[in-house]
C-alpha positions as CSV (number, residue, x, y, z in Angstrom):
1,M,25.5,-14.8,-0.1
2,K,25.2,-14.3,3.7
3,F,22.0,-14.1,5.7
4,K,21.7,-11.6,8.6
5,K,19.6,-13.2,11.3
6,S,17.2,-10.8,13.0
7,L,13.6,-10.5,14.0
8,G,11.7,-8.2,11.8
9,L,8.1,-7.0,11.3
10,L,6.4,-6.6,8.0
11,L,3.0,-4.7,7.9
12,S,-0.5,-6.1,8.5
13,G,-4.1,-5.3,8.1
14,V,-6.4,-4.7,5.2
15,L,-7.0,-1.3,3.5
16,T,-9.9,0.7,2.3
17,V,-11.2,-0.2,-1.2
18,G,-10.7,2.6,-3.7
19,L,-13.3,3.6,-6.2
20,L,-12.6,3.7,-10.0
21,A,-12.1,7.2,-11.3
22,A,-13.6,8.6,-14.5
23,C,-11.3,9.7,-17.2
24,S,-11.6,12.8,-19.5
25,S,-9.8,13.5,-22.7
26,G,-8.3,16.8,-23.9
27,T,-5.8,19.2,-22.5
28,P,-4.8,19.3,-18.8
29,S,-7.8,20.8,-16.9
30,T,-8.2,23.4,-14.4
31,S,-9.7,22.9,-11.0
32,T,-13.2,24.3,-10.2
33,D,-15.0,25.2,-7.1
34,G,-18.6,24.2,-6.3
35,N,-19.9,26.9,-8.6
36,G,-17.9,25.7,-11.6
37,S,-15.5,28.6,-11.6
38,T,-11.7,27.9,-12.0
39,D,-9.0,29.0,-9.6
40,G,-6.4,29.1,-12.4
41,K,-4.4,26.1,-11.3
42,T,-3.6,23.3,-13.6
43,V,-4.7,19.8,-12.7
44,I,-2.1,17.0,-12.8
45,K,-3.5,13.5,-12.4
46,I,-1.5,10.6,-11.1
47,A,-3.1,7.3,-11.5
48,T,-2.9,4.0,-9.6
49,Q,-3.4,0.5,-11.2
50,S,-3.8,-2.4,-8.8
51,P,-6.5,-5.1,-8.2
52,L,-9.1,-3.4,-6.0
53,S,-11.4,-6.3,-6.4
54,G,-10.9,-10.1,-6.5
55,G,-8.4,-12.4,-4.8
56,S,-5.5,-9.9,-4.5
57,S,-7.6,-6.8,-3.3
58,V,-5.8,-6.8,0.1
59,I,-2.6,-5.8,-1.5
60,G,-4.2,-3.8,-4.4
61,D,-5.9,-1.6,-1.8
62,A,-2.6,-1.2,0.0
63,I,-1.0,0.2,-3.1
64,K,-3.8,2.6,-3.7
65,S,-3.9,3.9,-0.2
66,G,-0.2,4.3,0.2
67,A,0.1,6.3,-3.0
68,Q,-2.9,8.4,-1.9
69,M,-1.3,9.2,1.4
70,K,1.9,10.6,-0.2
71,L,0.0,12.6,-2.8
72,D,-2.1,14.2,-0.1
73,E,1.0,15.2,1.8
74,E,2.4,16.9,-1.3
75,K,-0.6,18.7,-2.5
76,A,0.1,22.1,-0.7
77,K,3.6,22.2,-2.1
78,F,2.3,21.7,-5.7
79,E,-0.6,24.2,-5.1
80,A,2.1,26.8,-4.3
81,L,3.6,26.0,-7.6
82,G,0.3,26.5,-9.4
83,F,-0.8,22.9,-9.7
84,I,-3.6,20.7,-8.3
85,L,-2.6,17.1,-7.8
86,Q,-5.4,14.5,-8.2
87,L,-5.2,10.8,-7.7
88,E,-7.0,8.5,-10.3
89,P,-7.3,4.9,-8.9
90,Y,-8.0,2.2,-11.4
91,D,-9.0,-1.4,-10.6
92,D,-7.0,-3.7,-13.0
93,Q,-8.6,-6.8,-11.3
94,G,-5.3,-8.6,-11.7
95,D,-6.2,-9.0,-15.4
96,P,-3.9,-8.1,-18.2
97,K,-6.7,-7.2,-20.6
98,K,-8.3,-4.9,-18.0
99,G,-4.9,-3.2,-17.2
100,V,-4.5,-2.5,-21.0
101,T,-8.0,-1.1,-21.2
102,N,-7.4,1.2,-18.2
103,A,-4.1,2.3,-19.6
104,N,-5.6,3.4,-22.9
105,L,-8.1,5.4,-20.8
106,M,-5.3,7.1,-19.0
107,G,-3.5,7.7,-22.4
108,A,-6.8,9.5,-23.6
109,D,-6.6,11.8,-20.7
110,E,-4.0,14.6,-21.2
111,S,-4.0,15.3,-17.6
112,V,-2.5,11.9,-16.5
113,Y,1.2,12.3,-16.1
114,G,2.1,9.3,-14.1
115,I,1.1,5.8,-12.8
116,I,1.9,4.0,-9.5
117,G,1.4,0.3,-10.1
118,H,1.0,-2.5,-10.7
119,Y,0.9,-5.5,-8.3
120,N,0.9,-8.2,-10.9
121,S,3.8,-8.4,-13.4
122,G,1.6,-10.1,-15.9
123,V,-0.6,-7.0,-15.9
124,A,2.2,-4.5,-15.8
125,I,4.1,-5.8,-18.8
126,P,1.4,-5.3,-21.5
127,S,-0.1,-2.2,-19.7
128,S,3.4,-0.5,-19.7
129,E,3.5,-0.7,-23.4
130,V,0.6,1.6,-23.5
131,Y,2.2,4.0,-21.0
132,E,5.3,4.2,-23.3
133,K,3.1,5.1,-26.3
134,Y,1.6,8.1,-24.3
135,N,4.7,9.1,-22.3
136,I,3.1,8.3,-18.9
137,A,5.9,7.7,-16.3
138,M,5.5,4.5,-14.3
139,V,6.9,3.8,-10.9
140,S,6.2,0.3,-9.7
141,P,6.0,-0.5,-5.9
142,A,5.8,-4.2,-6.4
143,N,6.5,-5.8,-9.9
144,T,9.5,-8.2,-9.8
145,A,9.4,-10.0,-13.2
146,V,12.8,-9.4,-15.0
147,E,11.0,-8.6,-18.2
148,V,9.4,-5.5,-16.7
149,T,12.6,-3.4,-17.1
150,E,14.4,-5.5,-19.7
151,R,12.6,-4.1,-22.7
152,G,14.2,-0.7,-22.9
153,L,11.1,1.3,-22.1
154,K,12.0,4.8,-21.1
155,T,8.7,5.2,-19.1
156,V,9.0,2.0,-16.8
157,N,10.7,2.2,-13.3
158,R,10.5,0.1,-10.1
159,I,11.8,0.7,-6.7
160,V,11.9,-3.0,-5.6
161,A,14.2,-6.0,-6.5
162,R,13.8,-8.3,-9.4
163,D,13.1,-12.0,-9.5
164,D,16.6,-12.8,-10.7
165,L,17.7,-11.6,-7.2
166,Q,14.7,-12.9,-5.3
167,G,14.5,-16.4,-6.7
168,P,18.2,-17.2,-6.0
169,A,17.8,-15.8,-2.5
170,G,15.0,-18.2,-1.8
171,A,16.9,-21.1,-3.2
172,E,20.0,-20.4,-1.2
173,Y,18.0,-20.2,2.0
174,A,16.1,-23.4,1.1
175,V,19.2,-25.5,0.4
176,N,21.7,-24.0,2.7
177,E,19.6,-23.0,5.8
178,L,16.6,-25.5,5.5
179,G,18.6,-28.4,4.1
180,A,16.4,-29.0,1.2
181,K,17.8,-31.7,-1.2
182,K,14.6,-32.7,-3.1
183,I,12.2,-29.9,-4.1
184,F,8.8,-29.9,-5.9
185,V,8.1,-26.6,-7.7
186,I,4.7,-25.1,-8.5
187,N,3.7,-22.0,-10.4
188,D,0.5,-20.2,-11.3
189,K,1.1,-19.8,-14.9
190,T,1.5,-16.0,-14.7
191,A,4.4,-13.9,-15.7
192,Y,5.4,-13.5,-12.2
193,G,4.8,-17.0,-11.0
194,V,6.8,-18.6,-14.0
195,G,9.5,-16.2,-13.7
196,I,10.2,-16.4,-10.0
197,S,9.8,-20.2,-10.2
198,D,12.3,-20.5,-13.0
199,T,15.0,-18.3,-11.3
200,F,14.5,-20.3,-8.0
201,T,14.6,-23.7,-9.9
202,Q,17.9,-22.9,-11.7
203,A,19.6,-21.4,-8.6
204,A,18.5,-24.6,-6.5
205,K,19.9,-26.9,-9.1
206,D,23.2,-24.9,-9.1
207,L,23.4,-25.5,-5.5
208,G,23.0,-29.2,-5.8
209,A,19.3,-29.6,-5.1
210,E,17.2,-32.1,-7.1
211,I,13.9,-30.8,-8.6
212,V,11.7,-34.0,-8.1
213,G,8.6,-32.6,-9.7
214,E,6.9,-29.6,-11.2
215,G,3.4,-28.6,-11.5
216,S,1.1,-25.7,-12.1
217,V,-2.2,-24.2,-10.9
218,T,-4.6,-21.6,-12.2
219,I,-5.5,-18.2,-10.8
220,G,-9.0,-18.7,-9.1
221,E,-8.5,-22.4,-8.7
222,K,-9.9,-23.9,-5.4
223,D,-9.1,-27.6,-5.5
224,F,-5.5,-28.5,-5.6
225,N,-5.8,-32.3,-5.0
226,G,-4.2,-33.0,-8.4
227,V,-0.9,-31.2,-7.6
228,I,-1.0,-32.4,-4.1
229,N,-1.2,-36.0,-5.2
230,Q,1.9,-35.3,-7.4
231,I,3.8,-33.9,-4.4
232,T,2.9,-37.0,-2.3
233,T,4.2,-39.3,-5.1
234,A,7.4,-37.3,-5.5
235,K,8.2,-37.2,-1.8
236,P,10.1,-33.9,-1.7
237,D,11.5,-32.3,1.4
238,L,10.4,-28.8,0.5
239,V,7.6,-27.3,-1.8
240,Y,8.2,-24.1,-3.6
241,F,5.2,-22.1,-4.9
242,G,5.5,-19.2,-7.5
243,G,2.2,-17.4,-7.2
244,L,-0.1,-15.3,-5.0
245,Y,-1.4,-15.7,-1.5
246,S,-4.9,-16.2,-2.8
247,E,-4.0,-19.6,-4.2
248,G,-1.0,-20.3,-2.0
249,G,-3.0,-20.1,1.1
250,I,-5.5,-22.7,-0.2
251,L,-2.8,-25.0,-1.5
252,I,-0.9,-25.0,1.9
253,K,-4.0,-25.7,3.9
254,Q,-5.1,-28.5,1.6
255,A,-1.6,-30.0,1.6
256,R,-1.4,-30.0,5.3
257,D,-4.9,-31.6,5.6
258,K,-3.4,-34.4,3.4
259,G,-0.5,-34.9,5.9
260,I,2.2,-33.0,4.1
261,D,4.2,-31.3,6.9
262,I,7.3,-30.3,5.0
263,P,8.3,-26.6,4.6
264,F,6.5,-24.6,1.9
265,M,8.3,-21.6,0.3
266,G,7.2,-18.8,-1.9
267,G,7.9,-15.3,-3.1
268,D,6.6,-11.9,-2.5
269,G,3.2,-12.8,-3.9
270,M,2.7,-14.6,-0.7
271,D,3.5,-11.6,1.4
272,S,0.1,-10.7,2.8
273,S,-2.0,-11.0,5.9
274,G,-4.4,-12.7,3.5
275,L,-2.1,-15.7,3.4
276,V,-2.7,-16.3,7.2
277,D,-6.4,-15.6,6.9
278,I,-6.7,-18.3,4.3
279,A,-4.3,-20.9,5.6
280,G,-4.9,-20.5,9.3
281,D,-2.7,-22.7,11.4
282,A,-1.4,-24.5,8.3
283,V,0.8,-21.6,7.5
284,V,3.3,-22.6,10.2
285,N,6.5,-23.9,8.5
286,T,6.1,-21.7,5.5
287,Y,8.9,-19.4,4.4
288,I,8.7,-16.5,1.9
289,T,11.1,-14.2,0.1
290,S,9.8,-10.6,-0.1
291,I,10.9,-7.4,-1.8
292,A,9.2,-5.6,1.1
293,G,11.2,-4.8,4.2
294,D,10.1,-3.9,7.9
295,S,8.7,-0.3,8.1
296,N,9.4,-0.3,11.9
297,A,13.2,-0.8,11.1
298,T,13.7,3.0,10.5
299,E,12.3,6.1,12.3
300,S,10.9,7.4,9.1
301,G,9.2,4.0,8.6
302,K,7.7,4.2,12.1
303,K,6.4,7.6,11.3
304,F,4.8,6.2,8.1
305,V,3.1,3.5,10.1
306,A,1.7,5.9,12.7
307,D,0.5,8.4,10.1
308,Y,-1.1,5.7,8.1
309,K,-3.0,4.3,10.9
310,A,-4.2,7.9,11.9
311,K,-5.3,8.5,8.3
312,F,-7.0,5.3,7.4
313,N,-7.7,3.9,11.0
314,K,-6.1,0.6,9.8
315,D,-2.7,-1.1,9.8
316,P,-0.7,-0.9,6.5
317,E,0.1,-3.8,4.5
318,S,3.6,-4.7,3.3
319,F,3.3,-2.9,0.0
320,S,1.7,0.3,1.5
321,V,5.1,1.9,2.2
322,Y,6.4,1.0,-1.2
323,A,3.4,2.6,-3.0
324,Y,4.0,5.7,-0.7
325,D,7.7,5.8,-1.6
326,S,6.9,5.2,-5.4
327,M,4.6,8.2,-5.4
328,G,7.3,10.2,-3.7
329,V,9.7,9.3,-6.4
330,F,7.3,10.3,-9.1
331,L,6.6,13.6,-7.5
332,K,10.2,14.2,-7.1
333,G,10.6,13.7,-10.8
334,L,7.5,15.9,-11.6
335,E,8.8,18.7,-9.4
336,D,12.3,18.7,-11.0
337,A,10.6,18.8,-14.5
338,I,8.5,21.7,-13.4
339,N,11.4,23.6,-12.1
340,A,13.5,22.9,-15.2
341,N,10.7,24.3,-17.2
342,G,10.7,27.7,-15.4
343,G,7.7,26.8,-13.2
344,K,5.4,25.9,-16.1
345,L,3.8,22.7,-16.9
346,P,6.4,20.4,-18.5
347,A,6.0,18.0,-21.5
348,K,5.2,14.5,-20.5
349,E,8.4,13.3,-22.1
350,D,10.4,15.7,-19.9
351,V,8.6,14.2,-16.7
352,V,9.5,10.7,-17.9
353,A,13.2,11.7,-18.2
354,A,13.1,13.4,-14.9
355,V,11.7,10.4,-13.0
356,R,14.4,8.2,-14.6
357,A,17.0,10.6,-13.6
358,V,16.1,10.5,-9.8
359,K,19.1,9.6,-7.6
360,D,19.4,9.1,-3.8
361,Y,15.8,9.7,-3.1
362,E,15.1,9.0,0.6
363,G,11.8,7.6,1.1
364,A,10.0,6.4,4.3
365,L,11.7,3.0,3.8
366,T,13.6,3.0,0.6
367,T,16.5,4.7,-1.0
368,V,15.9,5.1,-4.7
369,S,18.5,5.6,-7.5
370,F,17.4,4.3,-10.9
371,D,19.9,2.7,-13.4
372,E,19.6,3.0,-17.1
373,K,16.9,0.2,-17.2
374,G,14.7,1.9,-14.5
375,D,15.8,-0.6,-11.8
376,N,16.6,0.6,-8.3
377,V,20.2,-0.1,-7.5
378,N,19.5,-0.1,-3.7
379,A,16.7,-2.8,-3.8
380,K,16.9,-5.7,-1.4
381,V,15.2,-9.1,-0.7
382,F,14.2,-10.2,2.7
383,I,13.4,-13.7,3.9
384,Y,10.6,-14.4,6.4
385,S,9.4,-17.5,8.4
386,F,5.8,-18.1,9.6
387,E,6.5,-19.6,13.0
388,E,2.8,-19.0,14.1
389,A,-0.5,-18.3,12.5
390,S,0.0,-14.6,12.6
391,Y,1.1,-11.7,10.4
392,P,3.8,-10.2,10.1
393,P,6.1,-13.2,10.0
394,V,9.7,-13.3,11.4
395,Q,12.5,-11.9,9.4
396,V,15.3,-14.5,9.1
397,G,17.5,-13.1,6.3
398,E,18.3,-10.2,4.0
399,V,20.0,-10.1,0.7
400,G,21.2,-6.9,-1.1
401,Q,21.8,-6.2,-4.8
């Protein structure tokens, strides 16, 4: 696996917080004007599920806003076909139980045909069992846990790389580029955190590194003295954290305050401006792998950034463009299903099949072709270095499928 050295920019900023949408049950509805009369066009709802509140809300808002932007751009096309597109944003709070509750609300609403989400794999996995039951096509802009697409669910797709690519990419960079020989591994006990830590750990061992200690933290935890003391005792030359920026930022800051100045590394859960906001100057000498590339690397990506700023008066986050492209993939499948049904509203299972059949979709940043599991065969992993307390970090590597 070779690494291509180059400077790259991710996306920064925070995004507007979306409101929860109410759900209705019954057959697909028709849109109404202010007087309650219908215009004869059928409403098709596409939901988002992401944490719009809590510690991961920076990225959760990014997913909601990116999806909203693409849907707004496509509205006129679908109105000409006789359909009104509506976004239904849900706050899953990063909680599997809340995600499942929301998914059941979507299932009860016959107008919901698709879902863009989630951010947390631990929320996506149980929620997607519900989408499968109700034939709601899911396109994920962020979930990386291997299990997401390994269950044979026809409704579940993602446009980003899996942890069995991301974990080894991080391990190879840690061992071969940073010279790590003794590594301490920490996870946040979630499906994502455990999964990416496990794939990193096995790859690091295969490369000859010694895992000198392992620990875990809990989502929402604020005091990491226990695991920091374990790190101090183990004397590693690199710490790997499988978890999110909300805990990762605190862990790094508290470790630096205790005199631990070795490199920290993590996965895409650390890819947020929130990491810098929390860790401050302590973030220097931190490395992350991410499934999110640099939007400014392509002309279409640059246009996305400019349009996003104009629409929301804010900079996009790293996953904004992936939510935008995920919505684009879903709408391509929806349009194909409508055309195949003679311009009439297709059955949900036909939309599910059409989304899975998408090939060579050119998004603002991604090219998407799904395999039989719903994975994107074109997905990549990027390696970044925080060389100063600023976001985005510097791109130092890239790995393809």
